N, C-alpha and C positions, 0 to 999 in steps of 0.2 A: 566575162565582159571587162574590158580595160577601164580604169578610172578615167573620167572625162572632167576637165576643168575648163570653164568658159568665163573669160573676163568680159564684163558687159558695162553698159551705161544705160541709164533710164531713157525710155522712149526711142531706143535705137531699133529701127526696123530690121536691120541685118541681124541684130542680136536675137530678136523675136523669131526670125526665120530659122536661124541656126538652132535655137532651142526646140523649135517645133520639129525640125528634121530629126534631131537627136531623139526626141520623144517618139516619133513615128518608128524609129529604128529600135525602140525599146531600151535605149541607153539612159542610164541615170547619170546625172552630172552635178558637179558642184559649181554654182554660179557665184562669181566674185564681182560685186559691183565696185569698179575701180575708179569711176569718173570723179568722185568727190573725195577720194582718199589718196592723198599724194604718195603715201608709202606703197599702197597696192598698185597704183599706176606705175610707179618706178619698178616695182617687182614684175609687173606684166611686161613692160618694155624690155627689161633685162632678159627675162625668159624668152621673149619673142625676138630676140636679137635685133632690137631697135625698132620693131614695128610698134606703132602707137595708135593704130586705128582699132575700132571696136566692131565686132568682137575679136578676141584672140582665143583660139581653141587649141587645147592640148588633149591628146588621146594617149594615155599611157605616157611614155617618154617622148612621144612625137609631137612636135609643134606643127599643127595643121595649117594655121593661118587664120583667115577670116571666113565669113560665110561662103564667099565665092569658091574658095579652095575646098571647103567642106562639101559643097554641092557638086563640084567637079569630081571629087573622090566618089561620091554616090553615083553620079552619072556614068563613071567609068567602071562601076561595079567593084570598087576597092574599099568602100567605107565599111561594109560588114566585116571584111577580113581584118581591117585595122581595129575595129571595135572589139573583135573577138581575140585579138592578139596573135593573129596568124600572119600579120604583115607589119613591117617596120617602115 
């Protein structure tokens, strides 16, 4: 399973939905709460090529984007392969 990092903020419904979907897939993830940590927020924005919304999700070296992109990967049947490292 690829390492998963998710940048979140408290009380973010999209963050909760993203983490729930990842759990259903059996993926473990590292959650980084970046909302109140300016250094972490800047790190997130830099890694996400300017995206500043929450969540920002990274699977392995791939920047997925937010919850909508994660859900679209799942609906397209591509999320499992990405999590397993069979897709870039």
